[in-house]
Structures are given as structure tokens and as C-alpha cells.
PyMOL commands that place a pseudoatom at each C-alpha (Angstrom):
pseudoatom trace, name=CA, resn=MET, resi=1, chain=A, elem=C, hetatm=0, pos=[-37.291, 28.143, -28.105]
pseudoatom trace, name=CA, resn=LYS, resi=2, chain=A, elem=C, hetatm=0, pos=[-38.894, 25.530, -26.092]
pseudoatom trace, name=CA, resn=ARG, resi=3, chain=A, elem=C, hetatm=0, pos=[-37.192, 22.491, -28.091]
pseudoatom trace, name=CA, resn=VAL, resi=4, chain=A, elem=C, hetatm=0, pos=[-33.475, 24.319, -27.526]
pseudoatom trace, name=CA, resn=PHE, resi=5, chain=A, elem=C, hetatm=0, pos=[-34.581, 25.136, -23.564]
pseudoatom trace, name=CA, resn=TYR, resi=6, chain=A, elem=C, hetatm=0, pos=[-35.737, 20.982, -23.429]
pseudoatom trace, name=CA, resn=PHE, resi=7, chain=A, elem=C, hetatm=0, pos=[-32.842, 19.835, -25.562]
pseudoatom trace, name=CA, resn=LEU, resi=8, chain=A, elem=C, hetatm=0, pos=[-30.413, 22.057, -23.136]
pseudoatom trace, name=CA, resn=ILE, resi=9, chain=A, elem=C, hetatm=0, pos=[-31.909, 20.541, -19.590]
pseudoatom trace, name=CA, resn=LEU, resi=10, chain=A, elem=C, hetatm=0, pos=[-31.602, 17.184, -21.350]
pseudoatom trace, name=CA, resn=THR, resi=11, chain=A, elem=C, hetatm=0, pos=[-27.787, 17.386, -22.071]
pseudoatom trace, name=CA, resn=LEU, resi=12, chain=A, elem=C, hetatm=0, pos=[-27.188, 18.368, -18.949]
pseudoatom trace, name=CA, resn=ILE, resi=13, chain=A, elem=C, hetatm=0, pos=[-29.130, 15.339, -17.504]
pseudoatom trace, name=CA, resn=ILE, resi=14, chain=A, elem=C, hetatm=0, pos=[-27.470, 13.102, -19.308]
pseudoatom trace, name=CA, resn=SER, resi=15, chain=A, elem=C, hetatm=0, pos=[-24.142, 15.210, -19.031]
pseudoatom trace, name=CA, resn=GLY, resi=16, chain=A, elem=C, hetatm=0, pos=[-24.577, 14.638, -15.120]
pseudoatom trace, name=CA, resn=CYS, resi=17, chain=A, elem=C, hetatm=0, pos=[-24.716, 11.163, -15.136]
pseudoatom trace, name=CA, resn=CYS, resi=18, chain=A, elem=C, hetatm=0, pos=[-22.294, 8.879, -14.609]
pseudoatom trace, name=CA, resn=GLU, resi=19, chain=A, elem=C, hetatm=0, pos=[-21.114, 5.477, -13.601]
pseudoatom trace, name=CA, resn=GLU, resi=20, chain=A, elem=C, hetatm=0, pos=[-19.022, 5.496, -10.279]
pseudoatom trace, name=CA, resn=GLU, resi=21, chain=A, elem=C, hetatm=0, pos=[-16.975, 2.480, -9.982]
pseudoatom trace, name=CA, resn=THR, resi=22, chain=A, elem=C, hetatm=0, pos=[-15.519, 0.471, -7.023]
pseudoatom trace, name=CA, resn=TYR, resi=23, chain=A, elem=C, hetatm=0, pos=[-11.919, -0.922, -7.459]
pseudoatom trace, name=CA, resn=TYR, resi=24, chain=A, elem=C, hetatm=0, pos=[-11.307, -3.824, -5.039]
pseudoatom trace, name=CA, resn=LEU, resi=25, chain=A, elem=C, hetatm=0, pos=[-7.942, -5.736, -4.315]
pseudoatom trace, name=CA, resn=SER, resi=26, chain=A, elem=C, hetatm=0, pos=[-7.299, -9.128, -5.671]
pseudoatom trace, name=CA, resn=ASP, resi=27, chain=A, elem=C, hetatm=0, pos=[-7.262, -11.823, -3.322]
pseudoatom trace, name=CA, resn=ASP, resi=28, chain=A, elem=C, hetatm=0, pos=[-4.076, -12.415, -3.983]
pseudoatom trace, name=CA, resn=GLU, resi=29, chain=A, elem=C, hetatm=0, pos=[-2.818, -8.713, -3.162]
pseudoatom trace, name=CA, resn=VAL, resi=30, chain=A, elem=C, hetatm=0, pos=[-4.794, -8.826, -0.003]
pseudoatom trace, name=CA, resn=ALA, resi=31, chain=A, elem=C, hetatm=0, pos=[-2.988, -11.895, 0.973]
pseudoatom trace, name=CA, resn=LEU, resi=32, chain=A, elem=C, hetatm=0, pos=[0.360, -9.950, 1.227]
pseudoatom trace, name=CA, resn=PHE, resi=33, chain=A, elem=C, hetatm=0, pos=[-0.899, -8.274, 4.214]
pseudoatom trace, name=CA, resn=PRO, resi=34, chain=A, elem=C, hetatm=0, pos=[-2.008, -10.931, 7.077]
pseudoatom trace, name=CA, resn=TYR, resi=35, chain=A, elem=C, hetatm=0, pos=[-1.649, -8.385, 10.122]
pseudoatom trace, name=CA, resn=GLU, resi=36, chain=A, elem=C, hetatm=0, pos=[-5.176, -8.284, 10.783]
pseudoatom trace, name=CA, resn=ASN, resi=37, chain=A, elem=C, hetatm=0, pos=[-5.070, -10.187, 13.834]
pseudoatom trace, name=CA, resn=VAL, resi=38, chain=A, elem=C, hetatm=0, pos=[-1.338, -10.306, 15.302]
pseudoatom trace, name=CA, resn=GLY, resi=39, chain=A, elem=C, hetatm=0, pos=[0.122, -8.610, 17.947]
pseudoatom trace, name=CA, resn=SER, resi=40, chain=A, elem=C, hetatm=0, pos=[3.760, -8.910, 16.816]
pseudoatom trace, name=CA, resn=ILE, resi=41, chain=A, elem=C, hetatm=0, pos=[6.362, -9.351, 14.752]
pseudoatom trace, name=CA, resn=SER, resi=42, chain=A, elem=C, hetatm=0, pos=[9.701, -10.131, 14.949]
pseudoatom trace, name=CA, resn=PHE, resi=43, chain=A, elem=C, hetatm=0, pos=[12.702, -9.756, 12.121]
pseudoatom trace, name=CA, resn=ARG, resi=44, chain=A, elem=C, hetatm=0, pos=[16.362, -10.011, 12.558]
pseudoatom trace, name=CA, resn=ASP, resi=45, chain=A, elem=C, hetatm=0, pos=[18.714, -7.209, 11.587]
pseudoatom trace, name=CA, resn=SER, resi=46, chain=A, elem=C, hetatm=0, pos=[21.892, -7.220, 9.654]
pseudoatom trace, name=CA, resn=ASN, resi=47, chain=A, elem=C, hetatm=0, pos=[23.664, -7.635, 13.174]
pseudoatom trace, name=CA, resn=GLU, resi=48, chain=A, elem=C, hetatm=0, pos=[21.573, -10.325, 13.977]
pseudoatom trace, name=CA, resn=ASN, resi=49, chain=A, elem=C, hetatm=0, pos=[19.730, -8.583, 16.199]
pseudoatom trace, name=CA, resn=LEU, resi=50, chain=A, elem=C, hetatm=0, pos=[16.320, -8.929, 17.420]
pseudoatom trace, name=CA, resn=VAL, resi=51, chain=A, elem=C, hetatm=0, pos=[13.653, -6.064, 16.313]
pseudoatom trace, name=CA, resn=VAL, resi=52, chain=A, elem=C, hetatm=0, pos=[10.332, -6.832, 17.365]
pseudoatom trace, name=CA, resn=PHE, resi=53, chain=A, elem=C, hetatm=0, pos=[7.763, -5.058, 15.885]
pseudoatom trace, name=CA, resn=ASP, resi=54, chain=A, elem=C, hetatm=0, pos=[4.592, -4.833, 18.574]
pseudoatom trace, name=CA, resn=ASP, resi=55, chain=A, elem=C, hetatm=0, pos=[2.806, -2.025, 18.195]
pseudoatom trace, name=CA, resn=ILE, resi=56, chain=A, elem=C, hetatm=0, pos=[0.820, -3.297, 14.904]
pseudoatom trace, name=CA, resn=PHE, resi=57, chain=A, elem=C, hetatm=0, pos=[-2.080, -1.265, 13.436]
pseudoatom trace, name=CA, resn=PHE, resi=58, chain=A, elem=C, hetatm=0, pos=[-4.230, -2.983, 10.385]
pseudoatom trace, name=CA, resn=GLU, resi=59, chain=A, elem=C, hetatm=0, pos=[-7.278, -0.977, 8.431]
pseudoatom trace, name=CA, resn=ARG, resi=60, chain=A, elem=C, hetatm=0, pos=[-9.063, -2.582, 5.272]
pseudoatom trace, name=CA, resn=ASP, resi=61, chain=A, elem=C, hetatm=0, pos=[-11.597, -0.199, 4.083]
pseudoatom trace, name=CA, resn=VAL, resi=62, chain=A, elem=C, hetatm=0, pos=[-13.009, 1.341, 1.048]
pseudoatom trace, name=CA, resn=TYR, resi=63, chain=A, elem=C, hetatm=0, pos=[-12.345, 4.517, 0.662]
pseudoatom trace, name=CA, resn=GLU, resi=64, chain=A, elem=C, hetatm=0, pos=[-14.396, 7.376, -2.125]
pseudoatom trace, name=CA, resn=GLU, resi=65, chain=A, elem=C, hetatm=0, pos=[-12.754, 9.724, -3.660]
pseudoatom trace, name=CA, resn=SER, resi=66, chain=A, elem=C, hetatm=0, pos=[-14.965, 13.126, -3.542]
pseudoatom trace, name=CA, resn=HIS, resi=67, chain=A, elem=C, hetatm=0, pos=[-15.254, 15.596, -6.291]
pseudoatom trace, name=CA, resn=PRO, resi=68, chain=A, elem=C, hetatm=0, pos=[-17.615, 18.333, -6.001]
pseudoatom trace, name=CA, resn=PRO, resi=69, chain=A, elem=C, hetatm=0, pos=[-20.939, 17.203, -7.639]
pseudoatom trace, name=CA, resn=VAL, resi=70, chain=A, elem=C, hetatm=0, pos=[-20.362, 19.753, -10.812]
pseudoatom trace, name=CA, resn=PRO, resi=71, chain=A, elem=C, hetatm=0, pos=[-19.950, 18.770, -14.091]
pseudoatom trace, name=CA, resn=ILE, resi=72, chain=A, elem=C, hetatm=0, pos=[-17.269, 19.963, -15.961]
pseudoatom trace, name=CA, resn=ALA, resi=73, chain=A, elem=C, hetatm=0, pos=[-16.806, 20.668, -19.148]
pseudoatom trace, name=CA, resn=PHE, resi=74, chain=A, elem=C, hetatm=0, pos=[-16.463, 17.132, -20.606]
pseudoatom trace, name=CA, resn=GLY, resi=75, chain=A, elem=C, hetatm=0, pos=[-18.665, 15.248, -18.375]
pseudoatom trace, name=CA, resn=PRO, resi=76, chain=A, elem=C, hetatm=0, pos=[-18.901, 14.871, -14.663]
pseudoatom trace, name=CA, resn=ARG, resi=77, chain=A, elem=C, hetatm=0, pos=[-16.448, 13.806, -12.190]
pseudoatom trace, name=CA, resn=CYS, resi=78, chain=A, elem=C, hetatm=0, pos=[-17.524, 10.531, -10.670]
pseudoatom trace, name=CA, resn=ASP, resi=79, chain=A, elem=C, hetatm=0, pos=[-16.895, 10.023, -7.187]
pseudoatom trace, name=CA, resn=ASP, resi=80, chain=A, elem=C, hetatm=0, pos=[-14.812, 6.352, -7.453]
pseudoatom trace, name=CA, resn=SER, resi=81, chain=A, elem=C, hetatm=0, pos=[-13.876, 3.717, -4.472]
pseudoatom trace, name=CA, resn=PHE, resi=82, chain=A, elem=C, hetatm=0, pos=[-10.970, 2.421, -3.851]
pseudoatom trace, name=CA, resn=GLU, resi=83, chain=A, elem=C, hetatm=0, pos=[-10.059, -0.750, -1.311]
pseudoatom trace, name=CA, resn=GLU, resi=84, chain=A, elem=C, hetatm=0, pos=[-6.882, 0.176, 0.293]
pseudoatom trace, name=CA, resn=ILE, resi=85, chain=A, elem=C, hetatm=0, pos=[-5.001, -1.997, 3.479]
pseudoatom trace, name=CA, resn=TYR, resi=86, chain=A, elem=C, hetatm=0, pos=[-2.787, 0.272, 5.399]
pseudoatom trace, name=CA, resn=VAL, resi=87, chain=A, elem=C, hetatm=0, pos=[-0.435, -1.432, 7.936]
pseudoatom trace, name=CA, resn=THR, resi=88, chain=A, elem=C, hetatm=0, pos=[1.158, 0.740, 10.881]
pseudoatom trace, name=CA, resn=MET, resi=89, chain=A, elem=C, hetatm=0, pos=[4.049, -1.365, 12.685]
pseudoatom trace, name=CA, resn=ARG, resi=90, chain=A, elem=C, hetatm=0, pos=[6.651, 0.209, 15.716]
pseudoatom trace, name=CA, resn=SER, resi=91, chain=A, elem=C, hetatm=0, pos=[9.089, -1.231, 17.162]
pseudoatom trace, name=CA, resn=GLY, resi=92, chain=A, elem=C, hetatm=0, pos=[10.090, 0.836, 20.168]
pseudoatom trace, name=CA, resn=GLY, resi=93, chain=A, elem=C, hetatm=0, pos=[11.268, 3.971, 19.509]
pseudoatom trace, name=CA, resn=ASN, resi=94, chain=A, elem=C, hetatm=0, pos=[13.715, 2.647, 16.765]
pseudoatom trace, name=CA, resn=TYR, resi=95, chain=A, elem=C, hetatm=0, pos=[11.746, 1.984, 13.923]
pseudoatom trace, name=CA, resn=GLU, resi=96, chain=A, elem=C, hetatm=0, pos=[8.634, 2.578, 12.188]
pseudoatom trace, name=CA, resn=LEU, resi=97, chain=A, elem=C, hetatm=0, pos=[7.197, 1.158, 9.295]
pseudoatom trace, name=CA, resn=TYR, resi=98, chain=A, elem=C, hetatm=0, pos=[3.743, 2.506, 7.357]
pseudoatom trace, name=CA, resn=ILE, resi=99, chain=A, elem=C, hetatm=0, pos=[2.334, 0.277, 4.259]
pseudoatom trace, name=CA, resn=SER, resi=100, chain=A, elem=C, hetatm=0, pos=[-0.677, 0.499, 1.931]
pseudoatom trace, name=CA, resn=GLY, resi=101, chain=A, elem=C, hetatm=0, pos=[-1.982, -1.785, -0.777]
pseudoatom trace, name=CA, resn=THR, resi=102, chain=A, elem=C, hetatm=0, pos=[-4.809, -0.204, -3.069]
pseudoatom trace, name=CA, resn=PRO, resi=103, chain=A, elem=C, hetatm=0, pos=[-5.724, -1.536, -6.730]
pseudoatom trace, name=CA, resn=THR, resi=104, chain=A, elem=C, hetatm=0, pos=[-3.679, 1.022, -8.329]
pseudoatom trace, name=CA, resn=GLY, resi=105, chain=A, elem=C, hetatm=0, pos=[-0.094, 0.873, -6.120]
pseudoatom trace, name=CA, resn=PHE, resi=106, chain=A, elem=C, hetatm=0, pos=[1.735, -0.297, -3.324]
pseudoatom trace, name=CA, resn=GLU, resi=107, chain=A, elem=C, hetatm=0, pos=[4.183, 1.872, -1.004]
pseudoatom trace, name=CA, resn=ILE, resi=108, chain=A, elem=C, hetatm=0, pos=[6.217, 0.998, 2.468]
pseudoatom trace, name=CA, resn=ASN, resi=109, chain=A, elem=C, hetatm=0, pos=[7.675, 4.119, 4.367]
pseudoatom trace, name=CA, resn=PHE, resi=110, chain=A, elem=C, hetatm=0, pos=[10.394, 3.168, 6.990]
pseudoatom trace, name=CA, resn=VAL, resi=111, chain=A, elem=C, hetatm=0, pos=[11.544, 5.789, 9.831]
pseudoatom trace, name=CA, resn=ASP, resi=112, chain=A, elem=C, hetatm=0, pos=[14.658, 4.734, 11.410]
pseudoatom trace, name=CA, resn=ASN, resi=113, chain=A, elem=C, hetatm=0, pos=[14.972, 6.887, 14.456]
pseudoatom trace, name=CA, resn=SER, resi=114, chain=A, elem=C, hetatm=0, pos=[17.798, 4.619, 16.123]
pseudoatom trace, name=CA, resn=LEU, resi=115, chain=A, elem=C, hetatm=0, pos=[19.870, 7.860, 15.220]
pseudoatom trace, name=CA, resn=GLY, resi=116, chain=A, elem=C, hetatm=0, pos=[17.920, 10.280, 17.213]
pseudoatom trace, name=CA, resn=GLY, resi=117, chain=A, elem=C, hetatm=0, pos=[16.777, 13.659, 16.175]
pseudoatom trace, name=CA, resn=PHE, resi=118, chain=A, elem=C, hetatm=0, pos=[13.728, 13.495, 13.264]
pseudoatom trace, name=CA, resn=GLY, resi=119, chain=A, elem=C, hetatm=0, pos=[15.083, 10.207, 12.188]
pseudoatom trace, name=CA, resn=VAL, resi=120, chain=A, elem=C, hetatm=0, pos=[15.823, 8.800, 8.760]
pseudoatom trace, name=CA, resn=TYR, resi=121, chain=A, elem=C, hetatm=0, pos=[13.266, 8.218, 6.307]
pseudoatom trace, name=CA, resn=TYR, resi=122, chain=A, elem=C, hetatm=0, pos=[12.943, 5.637, 3.442]
pseudoatom trace, name=CA, resn=ARG, resi=123, chain=A, elem=C, hetatm=0, pos=[10.395, 5.573, 1.042]
pseudoatom trace, name=CA, resn=LEU, resi=124, chain=A, elem=C, hetatm=0, pos=[9.112, 2.733, -1.811]
pseudoatom trace, name=CA, resn=MET, resi=125, chain=A, elem=C, hetatm=0, pos=[6.729, 3.163, -4.309]
pseudoatom trace, name=CA, resn=GLU, resi=126, chain=A, elem=C, hetatm=0, pos=[7.924, 1.336, -7.311]
pseudoatom trace, name=CA, resn=HIS, resi=127, chain=A, elem=C, hetatm=0, pos=[6.544, -2.169, -7.540]
pseudoatom trace, name=CA, resn=GLU, resi=128, chain=A, elem=C, hetatm=0, pos=[6.652, -5.264, -9.327]
pseudoatom trace, name=CA, resn=PHE, resi=129, chain=A, elem=C, hetatm=0, pos=[5.281, -8.895, -8.784]
pseudoatom trace, name=CA, resn=ILE, resi=130, chain=A, elem=C, hetatm=0, pos=[8.081, -11.609, -9.448]
pseudoatom trace, name=CA, resn=SER, resi=131, chain=A, elem=C, hetatm=0, pos=[8.429, -15.227, -9.365]
pseudoatom trace, name=CA, resn=ASP, resi=132, chain=A, elem=C, hetatm=0, pos=[10.852, -18.030, -8.687]
pseudoatom trace, name=CA, resn=TYR, resi=133, chain=A, elem=C, hetatm=0, pos=[11.709, -16.099, -5.618]
pseudoatom trace, name=CA, resn=SER, resi=134, chain=A, elem=C, hetatm=0, pos=[13.724, -18.188, -2.701]
pseudoatom trace, name=CA, resn=TYR, resi=135, chain=A, elem=C, hetatm=0, pos=[12.811, -17.835, 0.794]
pseudoatom trace, name=CA, resn=ASN, resi=136, chain=A, elem=C, hetatm=0, pos=[13.738, -20.257, 3.246]
pseudoatom trace, name=CA, resn=ASP, resi=137, chain=A, elem=C, hetatm=0, pos=[14.283, -23.058, 0.854]
pseudoatom trace, name=CA, resn=THR, resi=138, chain=A, elem=C, hetatm=0, pos=[11.164, -22.273, -0.537]
pseudoatom trace, name=CA, resn=THR, resi=139, chain=A, elem=C, hetatm=0, pos=[10.045, -20.899, -3.870]
pseudoatom trace, name=CA, resn=TYR, resi=140, chain=A, elem=C, hetatm=0, pos=[7.477, -19.032, -4.282]
pseudoatom trace, name=CA, resn=ASN, resi=141, chain=A, elem=C, hetatm=0, pos=[5.793, -16.875, -7.059]
pseudoatom trace, name=CA, resn=ASN, resi=142, chain=A, elem=C, hetatm=0, pos=[3.505, -13.528, -7.160]
pseudoatom trace, name=CA, resn=VAL, resi=143, chain=A, elem=C, hetatm=0, pos=[5.794, -12.019, -4.469]
pseudoatom trace, name=CA, resn=LEU, resi=144, chain=A, elem=C, hetatm=0, pos=[5.501, -8.531, -4.148]
pseudoatom trace, name=CA, resn=ARG, resi=145, chain=A, elem=C, hetatm=0, pos=[8.521, -6.503, -4.812]
pseudoatom trace, name=CA, resn=LEU, resi=146, chain=A, elem=C, hetatm=0, pos=[8.908, -3.109, -3.457]
pseudoatom trace, name=CA, resn=TYR, resi=147, chain=A, elem=C, hetatm=0, pos=[12.046, -1.132, -4.419]
pseudoatom trace, name=CA, resn=SER, resi=148, chain=A, elem=C, hetatm=0, pos=[13.693, 2.269, -5.167]
pseudoatom trace, name=CA, resn=ASP, resi=149, chain=A, elem=C, hetatm=0, pos=[14.901, 3.214, -8.609]
pseudoatom trace, name=CA, resn=PHE, resi=150, chain=A, elem=C, hetatm=0, pos=[17.476, 5.700, -6.740]
pseudoatom trace, name=CA, resn=SER, resi=151, chain=A, elem=C, hetatm=0, pos=[19.139, 3.331, -4.377]
pseudoatom trace, name=CA, resn=ASP, resi=152, chain=A, elem=C, hetatm=0, pos=[19.311, -0.459, -3.354]
pseudoatom trace, name=CA, resn=ASP, resi=153, chain=A, elem=C, hetatm=0, pos=[16.447, 0.045, -1.024]
pseudoatom trace, name=CA, resn=GLU, resi=154, chain=A, elem=C, hetatm=0, pos=[13.573, -2.936, -1.552]
pseudoatom trace, name=CA, resn=ALA, resi=155, chain=A, elem=C, hetatm=0, pos=[11.262, -4.956, 0.541]
pseudoatom trace, name=CA, resn=PHE, resi=156, chain=A, elem=C, hetatm=0, pos=[9.287, -8.236, -0.429]
pseudoatom trace, name=CA, resn=PHE, resi=157, chain=A, elem=C, hetatm=0, pos=[5.882, -9.620, 0.532]
pseudoatom trace, name=CA, resn=ILE, resi=158, chain=A, elem=C, hetatm=0, pos=[4.968, -13.133, -0.165]
pseudoatom trace, name=CA, resn=ARG, resi=159, chain=A, elem=C, hetatm=0, pos=[1.611, -14.036, 0.060]
pseudoatom trace, name=CA, resn=ASP, resi=160, chain=A, elem=C, hetatm=0, pos=[-0.060, -15.679, 3.502]
pseudoatom trace, name=CA, resn=ILE, resi=161, chain=A, elem=C, hetatm=0, pos=[3.217, -14.688, 4.949]
pseudoatom trace, name=CA, resn=GLY, resi=162, chain=A, elem=C, hetatm=0, pos=[3.579, -10.989, 4.743]
pseudoatom trace, name=CA, resn=LEU, resi=163, chain=A, elem=C, hetatm=0, pos=[6.701, -8.661, 4.748]
pseudoatom trace, name=CA, resn=VAL, resi=164, chain=A, elem=C, hetatm=0, pos=[10.030, -11.109, 4.591]
pseudoatom trace, name=CA, resn=ILE, resi=165, chain=A, elem=C, hetatm=0, pos=[12.859, -9.092, 3.436]
pseudoatom trace, name=CA, resn=MET, resi=166, chain=A, elem=C, hetatm=0, pos=[13.416, -5.698, 3.809]
pseudoatom trace, name=CA, resn=ARG, resi=167, chain=A, elem=C, hetatm=0, pos=[16.507, -3.162, 2.724]
pseudoatom trace, name=CA, resn=PHE, resi=168, chain=A, elem=C, hetatm=0, pos=[16.683, 0.503, 3.891]
pseudoatom trace, name=CA, resn=GLY, resi=169, chain=A, elem=C, hetatm=0, pos=[19.714, 2.347, 3.779]
pseudoatom trace, name=CA, resn=ASN, resi=170, chain=A, elem=C, hetatm=0, pos=[22.804, -0.081, 6.110]
pseudoatom trace, name=CA, resn=HIS, resi=171, chain=A, elem=C, hetatm=0, pos=[20.057, -1.825, 7.149]
pseudoatom trace, name=CA, resn=GLU, resi=172, chain=A, elem=C, hetatm=0, pos=[18.585, -5.268, 6.183]
pseudoatom trace, name=CA, resn=PHE, resi=173, chain=A, elem=C, hetatm=0, pos=[15.756, -7.126, 7.952]
pseudoatom trace, name=CA, resn=SER, resi=174, chain=A, elem=C, hetatm=0, pos=[14.835, -10.517, 7.918]
pseudoatom trace, name=CA, resn=LEU, resi=175, chain=A, elem=C, hetatm=0, pos=[11.496, -12.157, 8.843]
pseudoatom trace, name=CA, resn=GLU, resi=176, chain=A, elem=C, hetatm=0, pos=[12.176, -14.541, 12.449]
pseudoatom trace, name=CA, resn=ASN, resi=177, chain=A, elem=C, hetatm=0, pos=[10.601, -17.521, 11.693]
for i in range(1, 177): cmd.bond("trace and resi %d" % i, "trace and resi %d" % (i + 1))
show_as sticks, trace
zoom trace
């Protein structure tokens, strides 16, 4: 009986052990978001109007998943950690951008408040890295393209430059040089 009791205790201890992981963004992925010390960013819209995002918030942190410390049927639920970059940009009261990047994916949310009311909301979560992307007569590789499977909305990020082109609905914005 003691052996069974010790075996059960040992099994419970072993099943409660897990290896917590921390997942970080690569240096190339971090370089897509060079907004840490940026005060404003200007874009030209499809009508050649200057749109200035001057309210910019940048955060880079490691977040831990939180699960109860109780083992489940097939072992414990580990509290893995993930690095995340989160950028918020606002242009007066007209436009808002919410950009996030984690080791598991990227996302951009665009809100157009220029029409009044609650605004029009766009969200891009699909992504791919593309090569031979031409911007300002220069060709870049490993360009992040965020897009939608259901529309022509898309956004492009270039390493050490950041967001260069975004298309949402009837709007197209290009980074002002």
C-alpha cells in the first residue's frame, strides 16, 4: 500500500512539472516597428492630402500566459511567455492605427473616423513575407505584407522603415519621405 501511495505522489509531482518557454520576436521582426522614439509620422492619402499621425504610443514587453496551477488530465498547463510589440497611432480625430506583432503573428487595425459616428473599422490578420518588393525605386526583401482574404485591404512594412503603404476600403496611404 505504501508503494502505491509513493508511486501516486511521485506521478503527481512529475506530471506537475513543465518547461515554461519564452518566445521572442526575431531581430528582423522587431526592425519592422521602428517607432520607439518617434513623435510623428506623415502619410499622403490617395487625394495627395497630408495625414500626420502625431499621437504615437510604442510598447515592447514580454507577456506571460496565465493558467491555473492545476495539472490537467494530460499534464500541466505551462505559463509560456511571449514578446509583443504594440503600436498605436492617431491622426487628430480622423484615423487610428493599432499594430501588434508577436512570434505567432501580426495584426493591424485601422479606424476611419472621418465619416462621423463610430467610424469604419478594418482589420488585417493574414500575413506573409515577400521578396523583391519595390518602394521608392529600391527593392526590398523580407517585407511584411498584412492582408485580408476577403478584400483588397493590405499594409506593407519594411525593416527599419516601418509601415510604408496601407490600403483600406477606398483609402490608400503612402509614407511621406
